[in-house]
KEZA-253607 format. One record per residue (C-alpha): residue in one letter; x, y, z. Coordinates in steps of 0.05 Angstrom, whole numbers. Layout:
BEGIN
REC  code    east   north      up
REC     a       X       Y       Z
...
***
This chain:
BEGIN
REC  code    east   north      up
REC     m     -18    -365    -381
REC     r     -62    -394    -325
REC     f    -112    -341    -306
REC     l    -152    -381    -255
REC     l    -130    -389    -184
REC     t    -109    -458    -162
REC     d    -144    -494    -105
REC     e     -83    -482     -61
REC     q     -83    -407     -75
REC     r    -158    -403     -58
REC     e    -148    -442       7
REC     f     -89    -398      26
REC     a    -129    -334      14
REC     h    -189    -362      53
REC     a    -146    -383     112
REC     l    -112    -315     115
REC     d    -178    -279     111
REC     g    -206    -322     168
REC     m    -145    -307     212
REC     l    -151    -232     200
REC     s    -226    -233     213
REC     a    -212    -261     283
REC     s    -155    -212     298
REC     g    -194    -149     315
REC     t    -158    -107     263
REC     p    -199     -43     275
REC     a    -173     -40     347
REC     v    -102     -55     322
REC     a    -107       2     271
REC     r    -132      51     323
REC     a     -75      32     370
REC     w     -24      39     314
REC     a     -51     108     296
REC     a     -41     128     369
REC     g      31     106     368
REC     d      20      40     405
REC     h      55     -11     360
REC     q      50     -72     406
REC     p     -16    -100     380
REC     g       6     -87     309
REC     r      73    -123     319
REC     a      35    -182     350
REC     l     -10    -186     289
REC     w      52    -179     245
REC     k      78    -244     275
REC     h      12    -279     260
REC     i      15    -255     188
REC     a      87    -281     183
REC     r      66    -349     210
REC     a      13    -351     156
REC     g      72    -347     107
REC     v      57    -278      77
REC     f     126    -247      84
REC     g     161    -310      62
REC     l     127    -302      -5
REC     a     177    -247     -21
REC     v     239    -280       7
REC     p     284    -327     -33
REC     e     286    -400     -11
REC     q     358    -397      11
REC     h     338    -345      63
REC     g     279    -383      91
REC     g     224    -360      43
REC     s     184    -388     -15
REC     g     215    -344     -69
REC     l     180    -285    -100
REC     l     108    -306    -113
REC     p      70    -245    -137
REC     v       2    -279    -147
REC     e       1    -305     -75
REC     l      26    -237     -51
REC     a     -29    -201     -88
REC     l     -81    -247     -56
REC     s     -50    -235      12
REC     f     -51    -159       5
REC     q    -123    -159     -19
REC     a    -139    -192      48
REC     l     -95    -143      86
REC     g    -129     -85      52
REC     r    -198    -114      64
REC     h    -183    -116     139
REC     a    -147     -49     143
REC     v     -84     -79     173
REC     p     -36     -23     192
REC     g      39     -19     184
REC     p      92     -16     129
REC     l      70     -83      99
REC     v      81     -62      27
REC     e     147     -29      44
REC     t     174     -90      81
REC     v     157    -137      24
REC     a     186     -87     -27
REC     a     249     -82      15
REC     a     254    -158      14
REC     a     246    -157     -62
REC     f     299    -103     -67
REC     l     350    -140     -23
REC     g     336    -206     -59
REC     r     347    -173    -128
REC     l     407    -132    -105
REC     g     445    -195     -85
REC     a     482    -162     -28
REC     d     497    -225      12
REC     a     513    -191      78
REC     q     450    -149      79
REC     a     406    -203      50
REC     g     432    -253     101
REC     e     419    -204     158
REC     w     349    -182     139
REC     l     313    -232      95
REC     p     308    -290     145
REC     r     282    -241     197
REC     i     231    -212     148
REC     a     205    -282     131
REC     a     198    -298     205
REC     g     162    -233     221
REC     e     219    -211     266
REC     a     238    -150     225
REC     v     197     -91     201
REC     l     229     -48     147
REC     s     207      15     111
REC     l     231      32      41
REC     c     238     100       7
REC     a     252      99     -68
REC     g     270     172     -75
REC     a     227     234     -79
REC     g     174     249    -130
REC     p     115     207    -155
REC     d     135     146    -114
REC     a     143     186     -50
REC     l      90     198       3
REC     e      89     274       2
REC     a      16     277     -17
REC     d       0     231      41
REC     a      24     282      92
REC     a     -28     329     121
REC     d     -37     372     182
REC     p     -99     364     225
REC     a    -135     418     186
REC     g    -131     378     122
REC     y     -71     411      89
REC     v     -14     375      56
REC     r      47     400      92
REC     d     122     400      87
REC     a     150     391     157
REC     d     208     438     139
REC     a     164     493     110
REC     a     140     553     151
REC     d      71     555     120
REC     p      27     496     100
REC     a      11     487      27
REC     p     -62     479       8
REC     y     -91     409       3
REC     a     -60     377     -60
REC     l    -123     363    -100
REC     d     -79     358    -162
REC     a     -27     314    -129
REC     d     -37     262    -183
REC     a     -20     313    -238
REC     t      55     307    -248
REC     d     103     308    -306
REC     r     159     272    -269
REC     a     190     207    -292
REC     p     157     142    -270
REC     y     215     125    -223
REC     a     239     185    -184
REC     l     307     157    -165
REC     d     347     221    -180
REC     a     389     241    -121
REC     d     386     313    -146
REC     a     310     316    -145
REC     t     307     341     -73
REC     d     353     363     -18
REC     r     311     328      34
REC     a     296     254      44
REC     p     225     235      25
REC     y     177     211      78
REC     a     183     140     102
REC     l     120     102     123
REC     d     120      82     196
REC     a     193      96     207
REC     d     179     101     281
REC     a     156      29     282
REC     a     208       1     234
REC     d     273     -32     254
REC     a     307       4     197
REC     v     292      47     136
REC     l     324      33      68
REC     l     332      99      30
REC     i     346      96     -44
REC     r     371     159     -78
REC     g     399     155    -148
REC     d     444      94    -151
REC     t     456      93     -76
REC     v     420      56     -21
REC     s     432      72      52
REC     r     404      45     117
REC     t     383      88     175
REC     d     352      75     243
REC     t     335     148     258
REC     h     283     196     232
REC     g     254     265     241
REC     p     188     282     275
REC     v     127     240     259
REC     q      84     277     209
REC     s       8     276     207
REC     s     -23     237     150
REC     l     -89     236     114
REC     d     -96     167     145
REC     p     -77     169     219
REC     a     -53      96     215
REC     r      -2     116     162
REC     r      51     151     204
REC     l     103     189     164
REC     a     173     214     182
REC     r     234     236     143
REC     p     292     187     152
REC     l     358     218     172
REC     d     425     203     139
REC     g     450     133     151
REC     t     502      83     128
REC     v     512      72      54
REC     l     502      -1      36
REC     a     514      -3     -38
REC     r     522      40    -101
REC     g     518      28    -175
REC     p     472       4    -231
REC     a     452     -57    -191
REC     v     419     -12    -140
REC     t     379      25    -193
REC     a     356     -40    -226
REC     a     336     -70    -158
REC     a     299      -6    -141
REC     v     258      -8    -205
REC     h     239     -80    -188
REC     a     221     -61    -116
REC     v     177      -4    -140
REC     e     139     -51    -186
REC     v     127    -100    -129
REC     a     105     -42     -84
REC     r      57     -17    -137
REC     l      26     -85    -147
REC     l      15     -96     -73
REC     t     -12     -26     -62
REC     a     -61     -40    -119
REC     a     -82    -105     -85
REC     q     -92     -68     -19
REC     s    -135     -16     -54
REC     l    -177     -71     -85
REC     g    -188    -106     -19
REC     l    -204     -41      15
REC     g    -254     -23     -40
REC     r    -290     -89     -33
REC     a    -295     -81      43
REC     l    -324     -11      34
REC     l    -374     -35     -17
REC     a    -397     -93      26
REC     a    -406     -48      86
REC     t    -445       3      45
REC     v    -491     -49      14
REC     s    -506     -75      84
REC     y    -520      -5     109
REC     v    -568      16      52
REC     r    -609     -46      65
REC     q    -620     -23     137
REC     r    -627      53     131
REC     t    -697      75     113
REC     q    -724     138      83
REC     f    -797     152      66
REC     g    -813      84      95
REC     s    -767      45      48
REC     p    -695      22      51
REC     i    -652      71      13
REC     g    -621      13     -23
REC     s    -686       6     -62
REC     f    -677      75     -93
REC     q    -653      74    -165
REC     a    -600     128    -156
REC     v    -569      88     -99
REC     k    -571      24    -139
REC     h    -535      58    -197
REC     r    -481      86    -152
REC     l    -468      18    -121
REC     a    -468     -16    -189
REC     d    -417      34    -216
REC     t    -373      21    -155
REC     l    -378     -55    -165
REC     i    -361     -49    -239
REC     g    -298      -9    -223
REC     l    -275     -62    -173
REC     e    -292    -120    -219
REC     f    -254     -86    -276
REC     a    -193     -77    -232
REC     q    -191    -149    -206
REC     p    -166    -183    -270
REC     l    -116    -127    -282
REC     v     -85    -139    -214
REC     h     -83    -214    -226
REC     a     -54    -206    -296
REC     a       0    -158    -269
REC     a      19    -208    -216
REC     l      26    -263    -269
REC     a      68    -217    -313
REC     l     113    -199    -255
REC     e     120    -273    -236
REC     a     139    -291    -308
REC     g     188    -232    -314
REC     a     151    -209    -376
REC     p     177    -146    -411
REC     s     108    -116    -404
REC     a     105    -127    -329
REC     g     119     -54    -312
REC     r      63     -29    -356
REC     e      14     -81    -331
REC     v      30     -66    -259
REC     a      20       9    -272
REC     a     -47      -5    -306
REC     a     -69     -47    -247
REC     k     -48       7    -199
REC     v     -89      60    -235
REC     a    -151      17    -240
REC     a    -149     -11    -169
REC     g    -130      56    -137
REC     e    -185      93    -172
REC     a    -236      38    -157
REC     g    -218      37     -84
REC     y    -222     113     -80
REC     a    -290     112    -115
REC     a    -314      60     -65
REC     a    -294     106      -8
REC     r    -332     164     -39
REC     t    -393     120     -49
REC     a    -389      95      23
REC     l    -382     165      50
REC     q    -441     192      11
REC     l    -489     134      23
REC     h    -473     130      97
REC     g    -490     204     104
REC     a    -460     247     158
REC     i    -442     188     202
REC     g    -395     164     147
REC     y    -338     211     165
REC     t    -343     206     241
REC     e    -286     175     281
REC     e    -337     133     319
REC     l    -357      94     257
REC     g    -305      40     243
REC     l    -315      52     169
REC     s    -271     114     175
REC     l    -210      68     182
REC     w    -222      45     111
REC     i    -247     110      81
REC     r    -186     149     102
REC     k    -139      98      72
REC     a    -168     101       2
REC     r    -135     164     -24
REC     p     -65     152       6
REC     l     -65      82     -25
REC     r     -87     110     -92
REC     d     -28     158     -93
REC     a      26     117     -57
REC     w      80      85    -101
REC     g      58     121    -163
REC     t       1     170    -171
REC     p     -52     156    -225
REC     a     -19     205    -273
REC     t      50     173    -262
REC     c      23     104    -274
REC     r     -16     125    -336
REC     a      48     155    -363
REC     r      83      89    -350
REC     v      29      52    -389
REC     l      33      99    -448
REC     t     109     105    -452
REC     g     122      30    -445
***
């Protein structure tokens, strides 16, 4: 197994990072959160031209084939720059369609995904892989749009005894939330061994991260049924988990870099607060968490690329480590920035508010730990 990146992979990651640095992603994220998708769709086209979406599309449909290592590098950059939109879901949908082998649907969607002309959202059932814990009302409560009274904030949202892949059609009578269904060209909804496509959705639901807009997809057209759907869905969930882990890792590194820069400038008692031992320890702990997660994400990408039997466990381990490290980086950034850290005026809030939803999306920590332990 080659654990080091190749020169081509490093150059690709560097070029993508440079392009995103020049794209004004904070303004794009704010516009997306306000419901203005035009700047985000324009950036989506630039990301496609860089070849990111083609990394999940088979060659016969205009892509490069599924290349998890390059995808993980790409999504670290996308997380580092807080790029909004259903990026993970679109790539997971491409992986699902490619694995399903439904020629009509693959031929319709995969070339458009590779070219950046199609935005898809994907729901793989209710439960641990759903986005229920992402939904919140403005007061900070996790809420069911169909419930009369809001439930309290789900501090224990990662404590669940459900199966790693919640693809049971009987698990809920309502469709789970779809990410950015209002911006997507279509939503693929997988329930049990059935996948359907819908272009309509319910009201947009508030989220812990304003740039992650949630809505329940409405019933659509059934595309396929059977064991092949279930197998393709398991593969898509693993891809989504890997890329969400990569996003968390990139986000955590951006938060740490911003915090280190800030503590060098902010003074207290005549000295930069970064010189205080307690601050140094907090930053060191945050860095250790991110450095520990980095090789796990890379190893999971290699396992997924090789089709190793252990790929599911390795992806789950990477998701836990990167999700927790990104969330810890957000908590560190919030504390060391002080009261300004949670204000809307500070651009850092765009990253801080993503950390928890990314930690829990596509498999909460408890779900992923169970996947690691059960094999």
